[in-house]
C-alpha positions as CSV (number, residue, x, y, z in Angstrom):
1,M,105.9,111.0,68.3
2,S,103.8,114.0,67.6
3,F,104.4,117.7,67.5
4,S,102.1,120.2,69.3
5,Y,103.8,123.3,67.9
6,L,106.9,124.7,66.4
7,F,107.9,128.3,66.5
8,I,111.0,130.2,65.4
9,H,112.4,133.1,67.3
10,V,114.9,135.6,65.9
11,K,117.1,136.9,68.7
12,K,119.2,139.1,66.4
13,K,119.2,139.9,62.7
14,G,120.6,137.3,60.5
15,N,119.9,133.6,60.2
16,I,122.9,132.6,62.3
17,K,121.2,133.9,65.5
18,V,117.9,132.1,64.8
19,Q,116.8,129.8,67.6
20,V,114.1,127.2,67.0
21,Y,111.9,125.6,69.6
22,V,110.0,122.4,68.7
23,Q,107.6,120.8,71.1
24,L,107.8,117.0,71.0
25,A,105.3,114.6,72.4
26,F,106.5,111.0,72.6
27,F,103.9,108.3,72.7
28,L,104.5,105.5,75.2
29,S,102.9,102.1,75.9
30,G,102.4,100.2,79.2
31,N,101.6,101.8,82.5
32,H,100.2,105.3,82.8
33,F,102.1,107.9,84.7
34,E,101.0,108.7,88.2
35,K,98.2,111.3,88.4
36,R,100.2,113.7,90.5
37,A,103.1,113.5,88.0
38,E,100.9,115.4,85.5
39,D,101.1,118.5,87.7
40,N,104.5,120.1,87.0
41,S,104.5,121.7,90.5
42,T,104.6,118.4,92.4
43,E,107.6,116.4,93.7
44,E,106.4,113.4,91.6
45,F,106.7,115.4,88.4
46,K,110.2,116.6,89.3
47,E,111.4,113.2,90.2
48,L,110.0,111.6,87.0
49,R,111.4,114.4,84.9
50,N,114.9,113.9,86.5
51,Q,114.7,110.2,85.6
52,T,113.7,110.6,82.0
53,Q,115.1,113.9,80.7
54,P,118.8,112.7,80.6
55,F,117.8,110.1,78.0
56,L,116.4,112.8,75.6
57,C,119.4,115.1,76.2
58,E,121.8,112.2,75.3
59,A,119.8,111.4,72.1
60,Y,119.5,115.0,70.7
61,K,122.9,116.4,71.8
62,S,124.3,115.6,68.3
63,L,121.7,117.9,66.6
64,T,123.3,120.8,64.9
65,G,123.2,123.9,67.1
66,F,121.6,121.8,70.0
67,V,120.8,124.0,73.0
68,T,118.7,121.9,75.3
69,I,115.6,119.6,75.5
70,K,113.4,119.9,78.5
71,I,110.4,117.8,79.6
72,I,107.5,120.1,80.4
73,Q,104.6,117.8,81.0
74,F,103.5,114.2,81.5
75,N,100.1,113.2,80.1
76,E,99.1,109.7,80.8
77,L,101.1,107.9,78.0
78,E,102.8,111.0,76.6
79,V,106.1,112.7,77.4
80,V,105.8,116.3,76.2
81,S,109.2,118.0,75.7
82,E,110.6,121.1,74.2
83,L,113.7,121.0,72.0
84,A,115.7,124.2,71.5
85,F,118.4,124.5,68.9
86,K,120.1,126.9,66.5
87,P,119.9,125.3,63.1
88,Y,122.2,127.9,61.3
89,K,125.0,128.0,63.8
90,N,127.5,126.4,61.4
91,D,125.9,126.7,58.0
92,T,123.7,129.7,57.1
93,D,122.7,128.0,53.8
94,R,120.8,125.1,55.3
95,N,117.2,124.8,54.2
96,G,114.2,123.6,56.0
97,G,114.4,120.1,54.5
98,D,118.0,119.6,55.9
99,I,116.9,120.7,59.4
100,A,113.8,118.4,59.4
101,D,115.8,115.4,58.1
102,E,118.3,115.8,60.9
103,I,115.6,115.9,63.6
104,L,113.8,112.9,62.0
105,E,117.0,110.9,61.8
106,I,117.9,111.4,65.5
107,T,114.3,110.6,66.5
108,T,114.2,107.4,64.5
109,T,117.5,106.3,66.0
110,L,116.1,107.0,69.5
111,L,113.0,105.0,68.9
112,N,114.5,101.9,67.1
113,N,117.9,101.5,68.8
114,G,118.7,100.2,72.2
115,S,115.9,99.1,74.5
116,G,113.3,101.3,72.9
117,K,112.7,103.0,76.2
118,I,112.8,106.5,77.7
119,G,113.8,105.9,81.3
120,N,111.7,103.1,82.6
121,Y,108.9,103.6,80.0
122,Q,108.5,101.8,76.7
123,F,108.0,103.7,73.5
124,N,104.8,103.0,71.5
125,K,106.7,102.6,68.2
126,T,103.6,102.1,66.0
127,K,102.0,105.4,67.0
128,T,105.3,107.2,66.9
129,Q,106.2,106.0,63.4
130,E,102.7,107.1,62.1
131,S,103.4,110.6,63.2
132,L,106.9,110.8,61.7
133,Q,105.7,111.7,58.2
134,N,103.5,114.4,59.6
135,L,106.5,115.7,61.4
136,N,108.6,115.6,58.3
137,N,106.1,117.7,56.2
138,S,105.4,120.2,59.0
139,V,108.9,121.0,59.9
140,R,110.0,121.3,56.3
141,S,107.1,123.7,55.5
142,A,107.6,125.8,58.7
143,I,111.4,126.2,58.4
144,K,111.2,126.8,54.6
145,D,108.7,129.6,55.2
146,F,110.9,131.2,57.8
147,V,114.1,131.0,55.7
148,H,112.3,132.9,52.9
149,K,110.9,135.4,55.3
150,P,113.4,135.6,58.2
151,G,112.0,138.8,59.7
152,G,113.9,141.2,62.0
153,E,115.2,141.2,65.5
154,G,112.7,140.0,68.1
155,T,110.4,138.5,65.5
156,T,108.6,135.3,66.5
157,R,106.8,133.1,64.1
158,E,104.6,130.2,65.3
159,Y,103.5,127.3,63.2
160,E,100.8,125.0,64.6
161,W,99.4,121.9,63.0
162,Y,97.6,120.7,66.1
163,A,96.0,124.1,66.7
164,A,92.7,122.8,68.2
165,C,93.8,123.7,71.8
166,K,93.9,127.4,70.8
167,S,90.1,127.5,70.7
168,Y,89.3,124.6,73.0
169,I,88.9,126.2,76.5
170,C,89.2,124.1,79.6
171,Q,87.7,125.4,82.8
172,H,88.8,125.1,86.4
173,N,92.5,124.8,85.5
174,G,91.9,121.9,83.2
175,T,94.6,121.2,80.6
176,C,94.0,120.9,76.8
177,V,95.9,118.0,75.2
178,I,95.8,116.2,71.9
179,N,94.6,112.6,72.0
180,D,95.7,109.7,69.7
181,K,93.3,110.8,67.0
182,H,94.7,114.4,67.1
183,N,91.6,115.8,68.7
184,A,91.6,118.3,71.5
185,I,90.4,117.1,74.8
186,C,90.5,118.5,78.4
187,K,92.3,116.8,81.2
188,C,90.4,117.9,84.2
189,S,92.0,118.7,87.6
190,E,90.9,118.4,91.2
191,D,91.6,120.2,94.4
192,E,91.2,119.4,98.1
193,V,87.4,119.9,98.0
194,Y,86.2,119.4,94.4
195,T,86.7,117.1,91.4
196,Y,86.0,118.5,87.9
197,S,84.6,116.7,84.9
198,G,82.9,117.3,81.5
199,A,84.1,118.1,78.0
200,H,85.5,121.4,79.2
201,C,85.8,120.5,83.0
202,E,82.7,122.6,83.5
203,H,81.1,120.3,86.1
204,K,82.3,120.1,89.7
205,A,81.5,117.6,92.4
206,K,82.3,117.8,96.1
207,K,84.6,115.1,97.3
208,L,83.0,112.5,99.6
209,I,86.0,112.4,101.8
210,S,85.7,116.2,102.3
211,E,82.1,115.8,103.5
212,I,83.2,113.0,105.8
213,N,86.0,115.0,107.3
214,Y,83.7,117.9,107.8
215,T,81.2,115.7,109.7
216,I,83.9,114.2,111.8
217,A,85.2,117.6,112.6
218,I,81.8,118.7,113.8
219,V,81.3,115.6,115.9
220,I,84.8,116.0,117.5
221,G,84.2,119.7,118.2
222,G,80.8,118.9,119.8
223,M,82.2,116.2,122.0
224,S,85.1,118.4,123.0
225,A,82.7,121.2,124.1
226,V,80.6,118.7,126.1
227,L,83.7,117.3,127.9
228,L,84.9,120.8,128.6
229,I,81.6,121.9,130.1
230,T,81.4,118.7,132.2
231,A,84.9,119.3,133.5
232,V,84.0,122.8,134.5
233,I,80.9,121.6,136.3
234,C,82.8,118.9,138.2
235,C,85.5,121.5,139.3
236,V,82.8,123.8,140.6
237,C,81.0,121.0,142.5
238,I,84.3,119.8,144.1
239,S,85.2,123.4,145.1
240,K,81.8,124.0,146.7
241,R,81.9,120.7,148.6
242,R,85.3,121.5,149.9
243,D,84.1,125.0,151.0
244,N,81.1,123.5,152.8
245,K,83.2,121.0,154.6
246,T,85.7,123.6,155.8
247,R,82.8,125.9,157.0
248,Y,81.2,123.0,158.9
249,D,84.5,122.1,160.6
250,N,85.1,125.7,161.6
251,E,81.6,126.0,163.1
252,N,81.9,122.9,165.2
253,I,85.5,123.0,166.2
254,H,84.6,124.0,169.8
255,E,81.9,122.1,171.6
256,H,81.8,122.6,175.4
257,G,85.3,124.1,175.4
258,T,86.7,121.2,173.5
259,L,86.7,119.8,169.9
260,S,83.5,118.4,168.7
261,Y,82.8,114.8,169.5
262,N,83.0,113.7,165.9
263,H,86.1,115.8,165.0
264,P,89.2,113.5,164.5
265,M,91.5,115.6,166.6
266,G,89.0,115.6,169.4
267,L,89.1,111.8,169.8
268,L,92.7,111.8,170.8
269,G,92.3,113.5,174.2
270,R,88.7,112.9,175.1
271,Q,87.5,111.1,178.2
272,R,85.6,107.9,177.5
273,V,82.4,109.6,178.8
274,P,79.4,110.7,176.6
275,S,79.5,114.4,176.0
276,N,76.0,114.9,177.4
277,L,77.3,113.9,180.9
278,Y,80.1,116.5,181.0
279,L,77.9,119.1,182.8
280,T,76.2,116.5,185.1
281,Q,79.4,115.2,186.5
282,T,80.7,116.7,189.8
283,S,84.2,118.2,190.0
284,R,87.0,116.2,191.6
285,D,87.3,119.1,194.2
286,D,83.8,118.4,195.4
287,D,83.3,116.0,198.3
288,N,80.4,114.5,196.4
289,Y,82.5,113.7,193.3
290,F,82.5,109.9,194.0
291,I,78.8,109.8,194.9
292,D,76.7,108.6,192.0
293,Y,74.7,105.6,190.7
294,R,73.5,104.7,194.2
295,S,77.2,104.2,195.3
296,R,79.2,106.1,197.8
297,H,83.0,106.4,197.8
298,T,84.8,108.3,200.6
299,Y,88.2,109.8,200.1
300,M,90.3,110.2,203.3
301,D,94.0,111.2,203.7
302,G,96.2,108.2,203.1
303,N,93.2,105.8,203.2
304,I,90.4,104.9,200.9
305,N,87.3,103.0,202.2
306,S,84.6,102.0,199.9
307,N,81.2,100.9,201.2
308,N,78.1,100.4,199.2
309,V,75.2,102.0,200.9
310,N,71.5,102.3,200.0
311,I,70.1,105.8,199.7
């Protein structure tokens, strides 16, 4: 376990109203947290926080003046939390050593008793134990200094022993964290288009998937435009063909007082005679009607005689 910072805030005059905030970072071993869980705005972060935070609340609720403990960040193999308590709630004569000892005792019990886990994640006890002495000295010094100089209402005192992140700037929304060697490093972020890298996340590279998606979008857009133009041309051609056919039928609907020879409706009532003979045939009212093709047919009342004669 390590501490990133501790600060003491005086809400009102008098030690009894002092509220202390200590940021705790628990080292873990085993599997890393999911990448998206490191962003405290994601559903993955909220779900993981809800799974692990009750274990810390149960462990520290016996601390004198306990207010709450909240998980504020997941960093690979770290759970960063903030412990809030009022150390002088019941005893205004407590010193910094008493307060530090109580925190250390609860933390040691949390690490060594039970399954040695926080939620589904295993504590790294070796690294945690190494930081306990540093915690002891730091908390004692910070609280002792505050007890001697409590300050007035609204006063805030901040004590940092891992202060490297104050001057270590991470670009492009990178996050400064303290590694196992207590050195400041940047955890770089990424967005939908770019990934960031470098000591201060100063370098950015375009995601390959974004370029692929952009290319696919261009191809799909081009194909859609071609299909649309083709459909419009086909519609225009079909419309013109239909108009031409209608105009052709209208122009030829009457041929020699009847429908054209090739018109479908004209075939229903047409004589089985070629249309070019219509005007050469003699009317039935003419006596010569049945005279043709070197044959003569004489029509008489009530009697029909047919004789072939040579002309």
